C-alpha positions as CSV (number, residue, x, y, z in Angstrom):
1,M,74.6,185.2,206.7
2,S,71.3,185.8,205.4
3,N,68.4,182.7,206.1
4,S,66.3,184.3,202.9
5,F,65.7,183.6,199.4
6,S,67.6,186.0,196.7
7,E,65.6,187.6,194.1
8,S,67.0,184.7,191.8
9,G,65.5,182.1,194.1
10,F,68.5,181.2,195.5
11,D,68.4,179.9,199.2
12,L,71.5,181.7,200.6
13,A,72.0,180.6,203.5
14,Q,72.8,177.2,201.7
15,V,75.0,178.8,199.1
16,D,76.4,180.7,201.3
17,R,77.3,177.9,203.3
18,L,78.8,176.4,200.5
19,L,80.9,179.1,199.8
20,T,82.5,179.4,203.2
21,T,83.2,175.7,203.9
22,T,84.8,174.8,200.3
23,R,88.5,174.9,201.3
24,A,91.4,172.6,201.3
25,V,90.9,169.4,202.4
26,R,93.9,167.0,203.4
27,K,93.8,164.7,206.7
28,R,90.2,164.5,206.3
29,L,90.1,163.0,203.3
30,D,88.7,159.7,203.4
31,F,91.0,157.3,201.6
32,E,89.3,153.9,201.9
33,R,85.8,154.5,200.4
34,E,85.8,154.5,196.3
35,V,84.5,157.4,194.4
36,A,82.3,156.8,191.3
37,D,83.1,157.9,187.7
38,E,79.7,159.0,187.4
39,L,80.5,161.5,190.3
40,I,83.9,163.1,188.6
41,F,81.7,163.5,185.6
42,E,79.1,165.0,186.9
43,C,81.5,167.8,189.0
44,I,83.5,168.3,185.4
45,D,80.1,168.9,183.3
46,L,79.6,171.7,186.6
47,A,82.9,172.9,186.2
48,E,82.7,173.3,182.7
49,Q,80.0,176.0,183.1
50,A,82.4,178.3,184.5
51,P,83.2,181.4,182.5
52,T,85.5,181.3,179.9
53,G,87.4,183.5,177.5
54,G,86.1,183.9,174.4
55,N,83.6,181.0,174.8
56,D,87.1,178.8,173.7
57,A,86.8,175.1,174.5
58,S,90.4,174.6,175.7
59,R,89.9,173.2,179.0
60,R,90.9,169.4,179.8
61,W,90.8,167.1,182.6
62,L,92.7,163.7,183.3
63,V,91.4,161.6,185.6
64,I,94.0,159.3,187.4
65,R,93.2,155.9,188.6
66,D,95.5,153.3,187.8
67,Q,97.5,152.8,191.6
68,S,101.1,152.6,189.8
69,L,100.5,156.0,187.6
70,K,99.4,157.4,191.5
71,D,102.4,156.5,193.1
72,Q,104.4,158.0,190.7
73,L,102.6,161.3,191.1
74,G,102.7,160.6,194.8
75,E,107.0,160.4,194.6
76,L,107.2,163.3,192.5
77,Y,104.6,165.3,194.6
78,A,106.6,164.1,197.8
79,E,110.0,165.6,196.1
80,V,108.6,168.9,196.3
81,G,106.6,168.9,199.4
82,T,110.1,168.0,201.5
83,L,109.7,171.4,202.5
84,F,106.8,170.6,204.7
85,I,107.9,167.4,206.2
86,N,110.8,169.6,207.3
87,A,108.8,172.1,208.2
88,R,106.3,170.7,210.2
89,G,109.5,168.9,212.2
90,R,110.6,172.3,213.1
91,L,107.0,173.7,213.9
92,E,105.3,170.9,215.7
93,G,104.8,171.4,218.8
94,T,105.9,175.0,219.1
95,G,102.2,176.6,218.7
96,H,103.0,178.7,215.5
97,P,100.7,180.3,213.5
98,K,101.1,177.9,210.5
99,E,101.7,175.0,212.5
100,Q,98.5,173.6,211.8
101,V,98.6,174.2,208.2
102,V,102.0,173.0,207.8
103,N,101.4,169.5,209.2
104,S,98.3,169.2,207.0
105,S,100.1,170.2,204.3
106,A,103.1,166.8,205.1
107,Y,100.4,164.9,205.6
108,L,98.6,165.1,202.2
109,V,102.4,165.0,201.1
110,E,102.8,161.4,202.8
111,N,99.3,160.2,201.9
112,F,98.6,161.9,198.1
113,A,98.8,158.6,196.0
114,K,96.3,157.0,198.8
115,A,93.6,159.2,197.2
116,P,90.8,157.3,194.9
117,A,91.2,159.6,192.0
118,L,93.5,162.4,191.1
119,V,92.1,164.7,189.0
120,M,94.1,167.4,186.7
121,C,92.5,170.5,185.2
122,A,94.7,171.0,181.9
123,I,94.4,173.4,179.2
124,W,96.0,173.7,175.7
125,G,97.7,176.4,175.4
126,L,101.3,177.7,177.0
127,H,102.0,180.4,179.5
128,D,104.2,182.8,178.0
129,N,104.6,185.7,180.5
130,S,103.1,188.1,178.5
131,G,100.7,189.2,180.3
132,R,97.6,188.9,178.2
133,P,94.8,187.5,180.1
134,G,92.9,184.7,178.8
135,L,94.5,181.2,179.2
136,F,94.4,180.9,182.6
137,D,91.7,182.6,183.8
138,S,89.7,181.0,181.5
139,A,90.7,177.4,183.4
140,I,91.1,178.7,187.4
141,P,87.2,179.5,187.8
142,S,86.3,176.0,186.5
143,A,88.4,174.5,188.3
144,W,87.5,176.1,191.7
145,S,84.0,175.2,190.3
146,F,84.9,171.7,190.4
147,N,85.9,172.2,193.9
148,L,82.5,173.7,195.1
149,A,80.8,170.4,193.3
150,L,82.6,168.1,195.2
151,R,81.8,169.6,198.4
152,S,78.0,169.9,197.4
153,R,78.1,165.9,197.0
154,G,80.2,165.0,200.1
155,L,83.9,165.2,198.8
156,G,86.8,167.2,199.0
157,T,89.9,167.6,197.7
158,A,92.9,170.2,197.7
159,Y,94.0,172.7,195.4
160,A,97.4,170.7,194.6
161,T,99.9,172.8,192.5
162,M,103.3,171.6,193.7
163,L,103.2,168.9,190.8
164,N,103.7,172.2,188.1
165,N,107.6,172.0,189.5
166,K,107.3,168.4,187.7
167,S,105.8,169.1,184.4
168,D,108.1,167.7,182.7
169,E,108.0,164.8,184.3
170,V,104.4,164.6,184.7
171,A,103.9,165.0,181.1
172,D,106.0,162.0,180.1
173,L,104.4,159.6,182.7
174,L,101.1,160.3,182.0
175,G,101.8,161.2,177.9
176,I,100.7,164.8,177.8
177,P,101.5,166.5,174.5
178,P,103.6,169.5,173.9
179,G,101.2,172.7,173.9
180,V,99.2,171.8,176.8
181,T,99.6,173.0,180.6
182,T,98.4,171.5,183.5
183,L,97.3,173.7,185.9
184,V,95.9,171.9,189.1
185,C,96.1,168.0,190.5
186,F,92.9,167.8,192.7
187,P,93.1,164.8,195.3
188,V,89.6,163.5,195.3
189,A,88.0,161.7,198.2
190,Y,85.0,161.8,200.2
191,T,85.4,163.6,203.3
192,L,85.4,162.3,207.1
193,G,82.4,163.6,208.3
194,G,81.1,167.3,206.6
195,D,80.6,169.6,209.8
196,F,83.1,172.3,208.0
197,S,83.1,175.8,209.6
198,P,84.3,179.0,208.4
199,V,87.6,180.2,209.1
200,S,89.0,183.4,210.2
201,R,89.8,186.0,207.2
202,R,90.3,189.5,207.7
203,P,87.0,191.2,206.9
204,A,86.4,193.0,204.2
205,S,86.3,196.2,205.5
206,N,90.4,195.6,205.7
207,I,90.9,194.5,202.4
208,T,88.6,196.2,200.1
209,Y,89.6,199.8,198.9
210,F,87.7,202.6,197.5
211,D,88.7,205.0,194.6
212,Q,92.7,204.9,195.8
213,W,95.2,201.8,196.4
214,G,94.7,201.6,200.4
215,F,91.9,203.9,201.0
216,T,89.2,201.8,203.7
217,R,86.1,202.6,205.4
218,E,85.2,200.7,208.1
219,R,81.6,200.7,207.5
220,P,79.4,200.6,204.3
221,S,78.5,203.9,202.8
222,A,75.1,204.6,202.0
223,D,75.8,206.4,198.7
224,G,79.1,205.0,197.9
225,S,81.2,208.5,199.0
226,A,83.6,208.9,202.0
227,R,82.2,210.1,204.6
228,V,83.3,210.6,208.1
229,Q,81.0,208.8,209.7
230,D,81.9,205.4,208.2
231,G,85.3,205.9,209.2
232,P,87.4,206.5,206.4
233,G,91.4,205.6,207.1
234,V,94.6,204.6,205.2
235,V,96.7,201.5,204.3
236,V,99.9,200.3,203.4
237,E,101.8,197.5,203.3
238,I,105.1,196.6,202.4
239,D,107.2,193.3,202.4
240,T,110.3,192.9,204.1
241,D,113.5,190.2,203.9
242,A,113.2,189.9,207.8
243,R,112.1,188.4,210.2
244,P,109.4,189.5,212.6
245,K,111.3,189.8,215.5
246,A,113.7,191.9,213.6
247,V,110.8,194.3,213.0
248,W,108.6,194.4,215.7
249,E,111.9,196.1,217.1
250,H,111.7,199.2,214.9
251,I,107.9,199.0,214.8
252,S,107.1,199.3,218.7
253,D,109.9,202.0,218.9
254,I,107.6,205.2,219.5
255,N,110.2,207.9,218.0
256,M,110.5,205.3,214.8
257,P,107.9,207.0,212.7
258,A,109.2,210.6,213.4
259,Q,112.4,209.6,211.2
260,F,110.8,209.0,208.0
261,S,107.0,210.2,208.2
262,N,106.9,214.8,207.0
263,E,103.8,215.2,209.3
264,F,105.8,214.3,212.4
265,V,109.8,215.1,211.8
266,G,111.1,217.0,215.1
267,A,108.1,215.4,216.6
268,D,108.7,215.0,220.6
269,W,107.0,211.3,221.4
270,V,107.7,210.5,225.7
271,T,106.6,208.1,227.8
272,S,105.9,207.8,231.5
273,G,107.2,203.6,231.4
274,A,107.6,201.0,229.4
275,I,104.9,200.8,226.4
276,G,102.3,197.9,226.5
277,P,98.5,197.0,226.8
278,G,97.2,200.4,228.5
279,S,100.1,202.5,228.5
280,V,99.8,205.7,227.4
281,F,102.8,208.6,225.5
282,K,102.4,211.3,224.5
283,G,103.3,213.6,221.4
284,R,104.4,217.4,221.0
285,N,105.2,218.9,217.9
286,S,105.5,222.4,216.0
287,I,104.6,222.4,212.0
288,A,107.0,225.6,210.3
289,N,105.6,228.0,213.2
290,V,101.9,227.5,211.9
291,R,100.5,225.6,214.9
292,D,101.4,223.9,217.8
293,W,99.9,220.4,219.1
294,E,100.2,217.9,222.0
295,T,98.4,214.7,222.0
296,D,97.7,211.5,224.3
297,C,98.5,208.1,222.7
298,I,96.9,205.4,224.4
299,V,97.9,202.1,223.3
300,T,95.0,200.0,223.0
301,E,96.2,196.5,221.4
302,W,99.7,195.1,221.8
303,I,100.8,191.1,221.0
304,E,104.5,190.8,220.8
305,R,105.7,191.2,217.7
306,Q,102.3,191.0,216.0
307,V,100.0,193.9,216.7
308,F,100.8,197.7,218.4
309,E,97.6,200.0,218.0
310,W,97.4,203.3,219.7
311,R,94.8,205.6,219.7
312,I,94.5,209.3,219.8
313,T,93.2,211.7,222.9
314,D,90.3,209.3,223.7
315,P,90.2,205.2,223.3
316,V,86.3,205.9,223.2
317,K,85.5,208.4,220.7
318,P,89.5,208.3,219.1
319,G,90.9,211.3,217.1
320,A,92.4,208.4,215.1
321,I,93.6,204.8,215.5
322,W,97.2,203.4,214.4
323,R,98.0,200.5,214.0
324,F,101.0,198.0,213.2
325,E,101.0,194.6,212.5
326,V,103.6,192.2,211.2
327,A,103.3,188.9,209.8
328,E,105.5,186.0,208.3
329,Q,105.4,186.0,204.5
330,G,107.1,183.0,203.1
331,A,111.1,183.5,204.8
332,G,110.5,186.8,206.1
333,S,107.7,189.7,207.0
334,R,104.9,191.6,205.8
335,L,104.4,194.7,207.5
336,R,101.1,196.7,207.6
337,F,100.5,200.0,208.8
338,S,96.9,201.5,209.0
339,M,95.1,204.5,210.2
340,V,91.3,205.4,210.8
341,I,90.0,208.9,210.8
342,G,88.2,209.4,214.2
343,K,84.4,211.2,214.0
344,E,85.9,213.8,216.8
345,N,88.9,214.9,218.4
346,N,91.1,215.7,215.4
347,G,91.0,218.1,213.0
348,T,89.9,216.8,210.0
349,A,86.3,215.3,210.9
350,P,85.4,219.3,211.7
351,R,86.9,220.4,208.4
352,A,84.8,217.9,206.5
353,L,81.6,218.2,207.9
354,Q,81.6,221.9,207.6
355,D,80.2,222.0,203.7
356,P,78.4,218.2,203.0
357,S,79.0,218.5,199.4
358,L,83.4,219.1,200.2
359,E,83.1,215.9,203.1
360,N,84.5,213.4,200.0
361,D,87.2,215.9,198.6
362,V,88.9,216.4,202.2
363,L,88.8,213.2,203.3
364,F,90.4,212.3,199.8
365,E,92.8,214.9,200.4
366,R,94.1,214.5,203.8
367,R,94.1,210.4,203.1
368,L,96.2,211.1,200.4
369,I,98.8,213.0,202.6
370,H,98.5,210.1,205.1
371,K,98.7,207.7,202.6
372,A,102.6,209.5,201.6
373,N,104.0,209.9,204.8
374,M,102.8,206.2,206.0
375,Q,104.7,205.1,202.6
376,R,107.5,206.7,203.9
377,V,107.3,205.2,207.5
378,V,107.0,201.3,206.1
379,E,109.8,202.0,203.3
380,G,111.8,203.1,206.2
381,V,111.4,200.3,208.4
382,K,112.2,198.2,205.4
383,S,115.7,200.0,204.7
384,L,116.7,199.9,208.5
385,V,115.6,195.6,208.2
386,D,116.8,194.6,205.1
387,G,119.3,197.6,204.6
388,P,119.6,199.8,201.6
389,V,118.8,199.3,198.0
390,N,120.7,200.9,195.0
391,G,118.0,203.6,194.6
392,D,116.5,203.8,197.8
393,R,115.9,206.7,200.1
394,Q,119.3,207.3,202.4
């Protein structure tokens, strides 16, 4: 983060701190300290400066102070939030990656009604599933600006949407007329302490694509085009109904990609021992009698049931970096398969660098081939763990 002022005069350090430390606050909400209406008005006035489609003034805010009403909303919230209470019992003390967020969510379920104020963001209009933008796009930015305004004043909240599952009951309880949609209900309170820190997120280089979905670059390009020196790569992802353990059994098998990828069909993948951190396996193949290849693959990261990464030829100057990642996604898993083209020890880099004017095009075409093959691999894994679906590749 920068400590300088931007050209527009903003203190970037303060702005960046606000943006990186505003998130869901649950267990650190101070239920004993009152929150003045004046502060809520200030935050709503700031939130109303957010962009709105067509300058349509359809947003509305509802502040619930009456304890009896808060208690009834808390009961409705708990009816939906029972899943967090149950999940907390299963995960507590296990070290599971979602243990902390489930624990704090369960805490909010049990204490939702204790917040000094519950603030609802609503909008005139009904979601008709037409896919047309405008209605909710005009409310969500305002709701998030409300979060930022609270944080800058020492207050916190959580972006709580579970009451949307009880919209009819909420409307009856609060006298909300037909034609109005409530989007989120914020439990607003001062925070216990203000020492919030940024959390671990995937870096922009992992989740930002250029020109084609899944085309990545490890480093920012100087001129916006793809360059070998910037670490161009490819990412494909797929969701499965299977748990991570079942997915891991397939992605940790070094022969698995050869079942589905045109580029590796017929390849011979061998290892002298069990695959794990630091181990080496070797690939050999002959492609249509055009060229033979043989390469060492060095395992550079191995986290059981989570990550399997290997580098081609040389771990320091790899020809390519290949990586499988599997993580829980709802009741199933999300499989991520990625690769980065190396600066040397491969056939692509010399060809791309031979003519700088064609470098972007060479990398684009090569990555299209990688993407197609990698997509076949993840779809193949899904078919193995979920079973084939009508119309899937057999």
